[in-house]
C-alpha positions as a LaTeX table, in Angstrom:
\begin{tabular}{lrrr}
\hline
Residue & $x$ (\AA) & $y$ (\AA) & $z$ (\AA) \\
\hline
Met1 & 95.65 & $-49.32$ & 157.53 \\
Thr2 & 93.70 & $-47.03$ & 155.20 \\
Trp3 & 93.14 & $-43.37$ & 155.98 \\
Arg4 & 89.47 & $-44.15$ & 156.65 \\
Glu5 & 90.32 & $-46.86$ & 159.18 \\
Glu6 & 92.84 & $-44.58$ & 160.77 \\
Phe7 & 90.24 & $-41.80$ & 160.92 \\
Glu8 & 87.61 & $-44.08$ & 162.47 \\
Gly9 & 90.09 & $-45.14$ & 165.07 \\
Thr10 & 90.90 & $-41.54$ & 165.83 \\
Leu11 & 87.23 & $-40.72$ & 166.20 \\
Ala12 & 86.64 & $-43.63$ & 168.55 \\
Arg13 & 89.49 & $-42.43$ & 170.73 \\
Ser14 & 88.39 & $-38.79$ & 170.86 \\
Trp15 & 86.51 & $-39.01$ & 174.15 \\
Asn16 & 89.17 & $-41.26$ & 175.58 \\
Val17 & 91.76 & $-38.61$ & 174.76 \\
Val18 & 89.79 & $-36.09$ & 176.79 \\
Arg19 & 89.51 & $-38.48$ & 179.71 \\
Asp20 & 93.14 & $-39.61$ & 179.56 \\
Asn21 & 94.46 & $-36.06$ & 179.42 \\
Val22 & 92.39 & $-35.08$ & 182.40 \\
Leu23 & 93.49 & $-38.06$ & 184.47 \\
Thr24 & 97.08 & $-38.29$ & 183.23 \\
Pro25 & 98.01 & $-35.28$ & 181.06 \\
Gln26 & 101.22 & $-36.89$ & 179.87 \\
Ala27 & 99.42 & $-39.95$ & 178.49 \\
Ala28 & 98.42 & $-38.53$ & 175.09 \\
Gly29 & 100.12 & $-36.24$ & 172.64 \\
Gly30 & 98.70 & $-32.85$ & 171.76 \\
Pro31 & 99.33 & $-29.13$ & 171.98 \\
Ser32 & 101.35 & $-27.89$ & 174.92 \\
Asp33 & 100.06 & $-25.23$ & 177.30 \\
Glu34 & 102.12 & $-22.69$ & 175.36 \\
Arg35 & 100.61 & $-23.85$ & 172.06 \\
Val36 & 97.07 & $-23.63$ & 173.46 \\
Ala37 & 97.79 & $-20.05$ & 174.52 \\
Glu38 & 99.13 & $-19.26$ & 171.05 \\
Leu39 & 96.03 & $-20.75$ & 169.41 \\
Ala40 & 93.77 & $-18.63$ & 171.59 \\
Lys41 & 95.86 & $-15.53$ & 170.94 \\
Ser42 & 95.41 & $-16.03$ & 167.21 \\
Arg43 & 91.67 & $-15.45$ & 167.70 \\
Ala44 & 91.73 & $-12.95$ & 170.55 \\
Pro45 & 90.92 & $-9.34$ & 169.63 \\
Val46 & 93.25 & $-6.58$ & 170.81 \\
Ile47 & 92.17 & $-3.40$ & 172.57 \\
Trp48 & 94.91 & $-0.83$ & 172.14 \\
Leu49 & 95.15 & 1.44 & 175.21 \\
Ile50 & 96.66 & 4.85 & 174.47 \\
Gly51 & 97.15 & 7.39 & 177.22 \\
Lys52 & 99.60 & 9.36 & 179.29 \\
Val53 & 101.19 & 7.93 & 182.41 \\
Gln54 & 98.71 & 7.73 & 185.34 \\
Ser55 & 95.77 & 8.43 & 183.05 \\
Gly56 & 93.79 & 5.45 & 184.39 \\
Lys57 & 94.52 & 2.66 & 181.89 \\
Thr58 & 95.15 & 0.02 & 184.54 \\
Ser59 & 91.94 & 0.96 & 186.37 \\
Ile60 & 90.00 & 0.38 & 183.15 \\
Val61 & 91.55 & $-3.06$ & 182.60 \\
Arg62 & 90.81 & $-3.93$ & 186.25 \\
Ala63 & 87.19 & $-2.87$ & 185.95 \\
Leu64 & 86.66 & $-4.69$ & 182.65 \\
Thr65 & 88.34 & $-7.95$ & 183.64 \\
Gly66 & 87.72 & $-8.10$ & 187.38 \\
Val67 & 91.37 & $-8.88$ & 188.22 \\
Thr68 & 93.41 & $-6.85$ & 190.68 \\
Ala69 & 95.78 & $-4.06$ & 189.72 \\
Ala70 & 98.69 & $-6.13$ & 191.08 \\
Glu71 & 97.75 & $-9.10$ & 188.90 \\
Ile72 & 97.50 & $-6.85$ & 185.89 \\
Gly73 & 100.95 & $-5.45$ & 186.59 \\
Gln74 & 102.47 & $-8.90$ & 186.87 \\
Gly75 & 100.67 & $-10.11$ & 183.75 \\
Tyr76 & 101.98 & $-7.52$ & 181.33 \\
Lys77 & 104.67 & $-8.75$ & 178.96 \\
Pro78 & 106.85 & $-6.66$ & 176.65 \\
Cys79 & 105.93 & $-7.01$ & 172.98 \\
Thr80 & 107.79 & $-4.10$ & 171.37 \\
Arg81 & 110.32 & $-1.54$ & 172.52 \\
Thr82 & 107.56 & 0.80 & 173.61 \\
Ala83 & 104.58 & $-1.39$ & 174.42 \\
Gln84 & 103.50 & $-4.32$ & 176.57 \\
Ile85 & 100.54 & $-6.62$ & 176.40 \\
Phe86 & 98.20 & $-8.15$ & 178.98 \\
Asp87 & 96.52 & $-11.42$ & 178.04 \\
Phe88 & 93.21 & $-12.16$ & 179.72 \\
Pro89 & 93.13 & $-14.88$ & 180.89 \\
Ala90 & 96.78 & $-15.81$ & 180.48 \\
Asp91 & 96.38 & $-19.52$ & 179.78 \\
Ala92 & 93.96 & $-19.07$ & 176.87 \\
Pro93 & 93.40 & $-15.38$ & 176.14 \\
Val94 & 89.97 & $-14.25$ & 175.04 \\
Ile95 & 91.05 & $-10.63$ & 174.84 \\
Arg96 & 94.38 & $-8.78$ & 174.79 \\
Phe97 & 95.14 & $-5.28$ & 176.07 \\
Leu98 & 98.01 & $-3.54$ & 174.29 \\
Asp99 & 99.42 & $-0.77$ & 176.48 \\
Thr100 & 101.70 & 1.71 & 174.82 \\
Arg101 & 103.95 & 3.34 & 177.36 \\
Gly102 & 105.71 & 6.65 & 177.46 \\
Leu103 & 103.08 & 8.83 & 175.82 \\
Gly104 & 103.92 & 12.38 & 176.71 \\
Glu105 & 107.61 & 11.56 & 176.68 \\
Thr106 & 109.78 & 12.66 & 173.80 \\
Gly107 & 110.67 & 10.19 & 171.09 \\
Tyr108 & 107.63 & 7.91 & 171.15 \\
Asp109 & 106.69 & 6.71 & 167.67 \\
Pro110 & 103.61 & 4.43 & 167.47 \\
Ala111 & 104.61 & 3.08 & 164.05 \\
Glu112 & 106.27 & $-0.04$ & 165.46 \\
Asp113 & 103.25 & $-0.88$ & 167.64 \\
Ile114 & 100.91 & $-0.47$ & 164.68 \\
Ala115 & 103.08 & $-2.72$ & 162.54 \\
Val116 & 103.15 & $-5.48$ & 165.17 \\
His117 & 99.45 & $-5.48$ & 166.04 \\
Glu118 & 97.65 & $-3.96$ & 163.05 \\
Ser119 & 96.40 & $-7.36$ & 161.87 \\
Gln120 & 94.72 & $-8.06$ & 165.21 \\
Ser121 & 93.77 & $-4.73$ & 166.74 \\
His122 & 90.07 & $-4.04$ & 166.68 \\
Leu123 & 89.71 & $-0.95$ & 168.80 \\
Ile124 & 91.66 & 2.04 & 170.12 \\
Leu125 & 90.80 & 3.00 & 173.68 \\
Ala126 & 92.25 & 6.48 & 174.27 \\
Val127 & 92.45 & 7.34 & 177.97 \\
Met128 & 92.80 & 10.87 & 179.32 \\
Lys129 & 92.15 & 12.60 & 182.61 \\
Ala130 & 89.08 & 14.75 & 182.22 \\
Leu131 & 90.75 & 17.91 & 183.54 \\
Asp132 & 93.99 & 17.51 & 181.58 \\
Pro133 & 93.83 & 19.72 & 178.47 \\
Gln134 & 97.31 & 18.77 & 177.17 \\
Gln135 & 96.64 & 15.69 & 175.07 \\
Asp136 & 98.96 & 16.31 & 172.10 \\
Ala137 & 100.81 & 13.01 & 172.52 \\
Val138 & 97.60 & 10.97 & 172.69 \\
Leu139 & 96.05 & 12.81 & 169.77 \\
Ser140 & 99.21 & 12.37 & 167.68 \\
Ala141 & 99.28 & 8.60 & 168.29 \\
Val142 & 95.59 & 8.17 & 167.52 \\
Thr143 & 95.88 & 10.29 & 164.38 \\
Ala144 & 98.81 & 8.21 & 163.11 \\
Ala145 & 96.88 & 4.99 & 163.69 \\
Arg146 & 93.73 & 6.26 & 162.00 \\
Ala147 & 95.73 & 7.51 & 159.04 \\
Arg148 & 96.78 & 3.92 & 158.35 \\
His149 & 93.49 & 2.35 & 159.45 \\
Pro150 & 90.69 & 4.85 & 158.76 \\
Gly151 & 88.00 & 2.39 & 159.80 \\
Trp152 & 89.34 & 1.61 & 163.26 \\
Pro153 & 86.85 & 2.70 & 165.94 \\
Val154 & 88.11 & 4.95 & 168.74 \\
Val155 & 86.60 & 5.11 & 172.22 \\
Val156 & 87.85 & 8.04 & 174.32 \\
Ala157 & 87.59 & 7.39 & 178.07 \\
Gln158 & 87.63 & 10.66 & 180.04 \\
Thr159 & 88.73 & 9.62 & 183.54 \\
Thr160 & 89.04 & 10.81 & 187.17 \\
Leu161 & 85.92 & 12.97 & 187.05 \\
His162 & 86.11 & 13.49 & 190.82 \\
Asp163 & 89.13 & 15.78 & 190.33 \\
Gly164 & 86.54 & 18.32 & 189.21 \\
Tyr165 & 84.26 & 17.93 & 192.23 \\
Lys166 & 84.21 & 20.14 & 195.30 \\
Thr167 & 85.48 & 18.58 & 198.53 \\
Gly168 & 82.88 & 16.22 & 199.94 \\
Glu169 & 80.90 & 15.92 & 196.74 \\
Gly170 & 80.11 & 12.57 & 195.19 \\
His171 & 79.03 & 11.43 & 191.77 \\
Pro172 & 75.67 & 12.62 & 190.47 \\
Ala173 & 73.07 & 9.99 & 191.32 \\
Ala174 & 72.06 & 9.66 & 187.67 \\
Tyr175 & 74.75 & 9.46 & 184.95 \\
Pro176 & 74.46 & 12.97 & 183.45 \\
Tyr177 & 76.49 & 12.71 & 180.23 \\
Gly178 & 74.04 & 11.05 & 177.84 \\
Glu179 & 74.58 & 7.97 & 175.72 \\
Pro180 & 77.99 & 7.21 & 174.12 \\
Gly181 & 78.10 & 8.62 & 170.62 \\
Ala182 & 75.57 & 11.36 & 171.28 \\
Ala183 & 76.55 & 15.01 & 171.32 \\
Leu184 & 77.79 & 16.10 & 174.72 \\
Glu185 & 74.71 & 17.12 & 176.61 \\
Val186 & 75.17 & 17.46 & 180.33 \\
Leu187 & 71.87 & 16.34 & 181.78 \\
Gly188 & 72.58 & 16.76 & 185.46 \\
Pro189 & 74.59 & 18.62 & 188.10 \\
Val190 & 78.14 & 18.74 & 186.71 \\
Pro191 & 80.69 & 21.40 & 187.79 \\
Pro192 & 81.04 & 23.97 & 184.98 \\
Asp193 & 84.84 & 23.65 & 184.72 \\
Leu194 & 84.53 & 19.88 & 184.33 \\
Ala195 & 81.86 & 20.24 & 181.66 \\
Arg196 & 84.01 & 22.73 & 179.73 \\
Ser197 & 87.07 & 20.45 & 179.93 \\
Leu198 & 85.09 & 17.45 & 178.65 \\
Ala199 & 83.86 & 19.53 & 175.72 \\
His200 & 87.40 & 20.80 & 175.00 \\
Gln201 & 88.78 & 17.25 & 174.80 \\
Arg202 & 86.01 & 16.25 & 172.41 \\
Gly203 & 86.92 & 19.16 & 170.19 \\
Leu204 & 90.51 & 17.88 & 169.90 \\
Phe205 & 89.28 & 14.91 & 167.86 \\
Ala206 & 87.23 & 16.95 & 165.40 \\
Gly207 & 89.81 & 16.61 & 162.62 \\
Leu208 & 90.66 & 12.94 & 163.14 \\
Pro209 & 91.21 & 11.19 & 159.77 \\
Gly210 & 89.11 & 8.22 & 158.73 \\
Asp211 & 85.45 & 7.36 & 159.00 \\
Gly212 & 85.45 & 4.95 & 161.96 \\
Leu213 & 83.36 & 5.62 & 165.03 \\
Val214 & 84.67 & 8.05 & 167.66 \\
Leu215 & 82.84 & 7.73 & 170.99 \\
Phe216 & 83.43 & 9.63 & 174.25 \\
Val217 & 82.68 & 8.18 & 177.68 \\
Pro218 & 83.24 & 10.10 & 180.96 \\
Ile219 & 84.12 & 7.57 & 183.69 \\
Asp220 & 85.57 & 7.48 & 187.21 \\
Phe221 & 87.00 & 4.14 & 188.36 \\
Thr222 & 88.21 & 4.33 & 191.97 \\
Gln223 & 89.14 & 1.94 & 194.76 \\
Gln224 & 87.07 & 0.90 & 197.77 \\
Gly225 & 87.76 & 3.42 & 200.52 \\
Asp226 & 88.31 & 6.37 & 198.18 \\
Gly227 & 84.86 & 7.62 & 199.17 \\
Phe228 & 83.10 & 7.47 & 195.82 \\
Glu229 & 80.16 & 5.24 & 195.01 \\
Pro230 & 79.86 & 3.39 & 192.77 \\
Val231 & 83.59 & 2.66 & 192.49 \\
Asn232 & 83.24 & 1.95 & 188.77 \\
Tyr233 & 81.19 & 4.99 & 187.84 \\
Gly234 & 80.31 & 4.95 & 184.14 \\
Leu235 & 81.21 & 1.27 & 183.56 \\
Pro236 & 77.81 & 0.47 & 181.94 \\
Gln237 & 78.30 & 3.42 & 179.59 \\
Leu238 & 81.84 & 2.26 & 178.71 \\
Leu239 & 80.49 & $-1.21$ & 177.93 \\
Ala240 & 77.78 & 0.35 & 175.79 \\
Ala241 & 80.44 & 2.26 & 173.85 \\
Leu242 & 82.44 & $-0.92$ & 173.32 \\
Glu243 & 79.27 & $-2.64$ & 172.16 \\
Lys244 & 78.84 & 0.02 & 169.49 \\
Ala245 & 82.45 & 0.02 & 168.41 \\
Ala246 & 83.90 & $-3.44$ & 168.99 \\
Pro247 & 83.38 & $-6.93$ & 167.59 \\
Ala248 & 80.91 & $-9.13$ & 169.43 \\
Ser249 & 83.71 & $-11.24$ & 170.88 \\
Ile250 & 85.08 & $-8.28$ & 172.85 \\
Val251 & 81.70 & $-7.31$ & 174.22 \\
Ala252 & 80.67 & $-10.84$ & 175.16 \\
Ala253 & 83.89 & $-11.46$ & 177.04 \\
Leu254 & 83.97 & $-8.17$ & 178.90 \\
Lys255 & 80.30 & $-7.95$ & 179.76 \\
Asp256 & 80.33 & $-11.38$ & 181.30 \\
Ser257 & 83.52 & $-10.68$ & 183.22 \\
Ser258 & 82.59 & $-7.32$ & 184.63 \\
Ser259 & 78.85 & $-7.17$ & 185.07 \\
Arg260 & 77.48 & $-10.62$ & 185.80 \\
Ala261 & 76.24 & $-10.62$ & 189.35 \\
Gly262 & 76.08 & $-13.50$ & 191.82 \\
Asp263 & 78.21 & $-16.49$ & 190.92 \\
Thr264 & 81.81 & $-15.33$ & 191.38 \\
Leu265 & 83.38 & $-18.62$ & 190.26 \\
Ser266 & 81.22 & $-18.76$ & 187.15 \\
Arg267 & 82.25 & $-15.19$ & 186.31 \\
Glu268 & 85.91 & $-16.13$ & 186.74 \\
Ala269 & 85.49 & $-19.29$ & 184.67 \\
His270 & 83.74 & $-17.68$ & 181.70 \\
Pro271 & 86.75 & $-16.06$ & 179.99 \\
His272 & 88.72 & $-19.29$ & 180.42 \\
Ile273 & 85.95 & $-21.19$ & 178.64 \\
Val274 & 85.79 & $-18.70$ & 175.78 \\
Gly275 & 89.60 & $-18.73$ & 175.47 \\
Tyr276 & 89.87 & $-22.50$ & 175.32 \\
Ser277 & 86.92 & $-22.62$ & 172.90 \\
Ser278 & 88.74 & $-20.19$ & 170.63 \\
Ala279 & 91.88 & $-22.33$ & 170.87 \\
Ala280 & 89.87 & $-25.43$ & 169.94 \\
Ala281 & 88.42 & $-23.63$ & 166.92 \\
Ala282 & 91.87 & $-22.47$ & 165.83 \\
Ala283 & 93.22 & $-26.03$ & 166.16 \\
Asp284 & 90.39 & $-27.51$ & 164.10 \\
Val285 & 90.99 & $-25.87$ & 160.74 \\
Val286 & 93.64 & $-28.34$ & 159.56 \\
Pro287 & 92.31 & $-31.69$ & 158.24 \\
Leu288 & 92.57 & $-34.47$ & 160.84 \\
Ala289 & 94.84 & $-32.42$ & 163.11 \\
Gly290 & 91.83 & $-31.33$ & 165.12 \\
Ala291 & 90.96 & $-34.94$ & 165.89 \\
Val292 & 93.92 & $-34.99$ & 168.26 \\
Ala293 & 94.26 & $-31.34$ & 169.22 \\
Val294 & 90.65 & $-30.50$ & 170.10 \\
Pro295 & 90.15 & $-33.19$ & 172.78 \\
Val296 & 93.47 & $-32.20$ & 174.33 \\
Val297 & 92.42 & $-28.54$ & 174.45 \\
Gln298 & 89.11 & $-29.59$ & 176.03 \\
Ala299 & 90.97 & $-31.63$ & 178.63 \\
Lys300 & 93.20 & $-28.66$ & 179.48 \\
Met301 & 90.08 & $-26.53$ & 179.89 \\
Leu302 & 88.60 & $-29.04$ & 182.34 \\
His303 & 91.83 & $-28.85$ & 184.34 \\
Ser304 & 91.64 & $-25.05$ & 184.39 \\
Leu305 & 88.02 & $-25.10$ & 185.57 \\
Ala306 & 88.81 & $-27.64$ & 188.30 \\
Arg307 & 91.46 & $-25.24$ & 189.68 \\
Ile308 & 88.93 & $-22.40$ & 189.77 \\
Tyr309 & 86.33 & $-24.52$ & 191.60 \\
Asp310 & 88.95 & $-26.26$ & 193.77 \\
Val311 & 87.58 & $-29.65$ & 192.86 \\
Glu312 & 89.91 & $-32.45$ & 191.77 \\
Trp313 & 89.11 & $-34.48$ & 188.71 \\
Asn314 & 89.58 & $-38.19$ & 189.27 \\
Arg315 & 88.32 & $-41.25$ & 187.49 \\
Arg316 & 85.11 & $-41.27$ & 189.54 \\
Thr317 & 84.18 & $-37.60$ & 189.13 \\
Leu318 & 85.07 & $-37.64$ & 185.45 \\
Ser319 & 82.91 & $-40.71$ & 184.91 \\
Glu320 & 80.07 & $-39.02$ & 186.77 \\
Phe321 & 80.45 & $-35.91$ & 184.62 \\
Gly322 & 80.38 & $-37.99$ & 181.43 \\
Ala323 & 77.31 & $-39.80$ & 182.72 \\
Cys324 & 75.63 & $-36.47$ & 183.47 \\
Leu325 & 76.21 & $-35.34$ & 179.91 \\
Gly326 & 74.58 & $-38.55$ & 178.89 \\
Ala327 & 75.56 & $-41.21$ & 176.43 \\
Ala328 & 73.33 & $-39.68$ & 173.77 \\
Val329 & 75.07 & $-36.30$ & 174.07 \\
Val330 & 78.52 & $-37.88$ & 173.88 \\
Thr331 & 77.49 & $-40.01$ & 170.92 \\
Arg332 & 76.09 & $-37.03$ & 169.02 \\
Met333 & 79.21 & $-35.01$ & 169.79 \\
Ala334 & 81.44 & $-37.81$ & 168.52 \\
Ala335 & 79.30 & $-38.32$ & 165.40 \\
Ala336 & 79.33 & $-34.62$ & 164.59 \\
Phe337 & 83.04 & $-34.49$ & 165.26 \\
Gly338 & 83.61 & $-37.34$ & 162.79 \\
Ala339 & 81.46 & $-35.70$ & 160.14 \\
Arg340 & 83.43 & $-32.49$ & 160.50 \\
Gln341 & 86.75 & $-34.25$ & 160.06 \\
Leu342 & 85.45 & $-36.04$ & 156.96 \\
Ala343 & 84.09 & $-32.80$ & 155.51 \\
Lys344 & 87.52 & $-31.24$ & 155.74 \\
Leu345 & 88.91 & $-33.92$ & 153.43 \\
Ile346 & 86.57 & $-32.97$ & 150.58 \\
Pro347 & 88.62 & $-30.96$ & 148.02 \\
Gly348 & 87.53 & $-27.33$ & 147.85 \\
Tyr349 & 84.67 & $-27.63$ & 150.32 \\
Gly350 & 86.84 & $-29.21$ & 152.94 \\
Gln351 & 89.40 & $-26.44$ & 152.72 \\
Thr352 & 86.82 & $-23.66$ & 153.01 \\
Ala353 & 83.28 & $-24.23$ & 154.24 \\
Gly354 & 84.07 & $-27.61$ & 155.78 \\
Ala355 & 86.98 & $-26.26$ & 157.77 \\
Ala356 & 84.99 & $-23.23$ & 158.84 \\
Ala357 & 82.10 & $-25.40$ & 159.98 \\
Ala358 & 84.49 & $-27.65$ & 161.88 \\
Ala359 & 86.02 & $-24.67$ & 163.65 \\
Ala360 & 82.59 & $-23.28$ & 164.55 \\
Thr361 & 81.41 & $-26.64$ & 165.87 \\
Ser362 & 84.57 & $-27.20$ & 167.88 \\
Phe363 & 84.13 & $-23.76$ & 169.43 \\
Ala364 & 80.51 & $-24.51$ & 170.32 \\
Thr365 & 81.06 & $-28.00$ & 171.75 \\
Thr366 & 84.06 & $-26.88$ & 173.80 \\
Phe367 & 82.07 & $-23.92$ & 175.13 \\
Ala368 & 79.14 & $-26.20$ & 176.02 \\
Ile369 & 81.38 & $-28.74$ & 177.78 \\
Gly370 & 82.94 & $-25.92$ & 179.78 \\
Lys371 & 79.60 & $-24.50$ & 180.91 \\
Ala372 & 78.29 & $-27.95$ & 181.79 \\
Ala373 & 81.49 & $-28.61$ & 183.75 \\
Cys374 & 80.98 & $-25.39$ & 185.73 \\
Tyr375 & 77.47 & $-26.50$ & 186.65 \\
Phe376 & 78.77 & $-29.93$ & 187.65 \\
Leu377 & 81.75 & $-28.62$ & 189.66 \\
Ala378 & 79.67 & $-26.01$ & 191.50 \\
Arg379 & 77.37 & $-28.70$ & 192.82 \\
Arg380 & 80.24 & $-31.10$ & 193.49 \\
Arg381 & 81.68 & $-28.48$ & 195.87 \\
Leu382 & 78.41 & $-28.70$ & 197.82 \\
Gly383 & 78.26 & $-32.48$ & 197.71 \\
Gln384 & 75.29 & $-32.38$ & 195.39 \\
Ser385 & 74.47 & $-34.13$ & 192.10 \\
Asp386 & 72.10 & $-32.92$ & 189.38 \\
Pro387 & 72.55 & $-34.96$ & 186.16 \\
Lys388 & 69.53 & $-33.39$ & 184.49 \\
Gly389 & 70.79 & $-29.89$ & 185.25 \\
Val390 & 74.22 & $-30.69$ & 183.76 \\
Ala391 & 72.64 & $-31.97$ & 180.53 \\
Glu392 & 70.40 & $-28.91$ & 180.34 \\
Ala393 & 73.39 & $-26.60$ & 180.94 \\
Tyr394 & 75.22 & $-28.32$ & 178.07 \\
Ala395 & 72.27 & $-27.96$ & 175.68 \\
Ala396 & 71.65 & $-24.30$ & 176.56 \\
Ala397 & 75.34 & $-23.41$ & 176.24 \\
Leu398 & 75.57 & $-25.17$ & 172.87 \\
Ser399 & 72.80 & $-22.99$ & 171.45 \\
Glu400 & 74.34 & $-19.87$ & 173.00 \\
Ala401 & 77.75 & $-20.71$ & 171.54 \\
Phe402 & 76.49 & $-21.10$ & 167.98 \\
Arg403 & 74.68 & $-17.76$ & 168.18 \\
Phe404 & 77.73 & $-16.08$ & 169.71 \\
Arg405 & 80.06 & $-17.59$ & 167.13 \\
Ala406 & 77.84 & $-16.58$ & 164.21 \\
Lys407 & 77.62 & $-13.01$ & 165.49 \\
Ser408 & 81.35 & $-12.85$ & 166.10 \\
Glu409 & 82.20 & $-14.12$ & 162.61 \\
Asp410 & 79.73 & $-11.68$ & 161.06 \\
Asp411 & 81.38 & $-8.78$ & 162.89 \\
Arg412 & 84.76 & $-9.79$ & 161.50 \\
Lys413 & 83.55 & $-9.45$ & 157.90 \\
Pro414 & 84.10 & $-6.21$ & 155.96 \\
Glu415 & 81.07 & $-3.93$ & 156.00 \\
Gly416 & 80.21 & $-4.68$ & 152.38 \\
Ala417 & 80.37 & $-8.44$ & 152.88 \\
Arg418 & 77.81 & $-8.64$ & 155.66 \\
Ala419 & 74.44 & $-10.14$ & 154.92 \\
\hline
\end{tabular}
């Protein structure tokens, strides 16, 4: 059999691989769950949390991801002698939080953490209680990181604002601290001691090396029952700071996880879809390997979404989902998939632009399948069927994915290389 015949056979089996891996995961070869997670991790940006013990780092991760503090605690895994990492979501991470522990204790040296994660870290999130003036350990760690990476952006979250309130007082009705990145200008009723402490902490970073952004965001993330509303005070401003400082992939993942109202299951499913889409893109940069790996990753994503929606995939529901997508959609997806695999075999082009295009298309098609599956599964839970809506969800998500991917790739380029 020639390589072309073998390729055509692989292409013809691509949809069958998805179906077979959904119905009987052991039927076809492909990346393991651990390999899918590794593929996603290779694309996932890292937010490096730096702060003293009890400074509010876990509350920030909880607010940004929507998972409970207990789940965050169980999800952290050691990655160096002094740091641990939380993958969100764990099965196909779309974002990673690196938490350095022991700041404020003697003997902490951030050099090892920088060495391990410097190729992936995109943002330092320094966390400090607003009324705590002793921030030497945090400032030392941030300074060391910026000395090696002068372009890294730094967002400083100033937490537990309510420690500066009088008993019985709540948050000001309107956020009084201005936009992230602007000079500190208290625009509302803020206790004078709190305002002075916020200004003092800003002054600590005046001599920070490098030319990357340094943004300050006063926040107060509490629990229900603590007596403060809203519980995530300043979350929109923190997201705005991340939007200024971080790559598009970070912002897209976190905004959708933390601020989308209404459909809880869709909000929970979104980071899984982005993670599996990233894994599919990472698997599709090697000629022909993606022909096997991508459908398997897509099948694993469908399994993950079915767990979230508590709907079981079987031969009937999977056939109905495929029918909802429509034969024309499946045919176009298969044709495009085949063209991408062929492009990767072209010397020079195939190893650069062809591979990049294949990765981008695999990201987009996986993302679109995931969004269409969410629409399908949500209505399946209610005993409803809407084939036209599923097809429209697929088409809309495909366009969104290409725009998101293009923006994300542009943000990864050096400043001078951007169009």
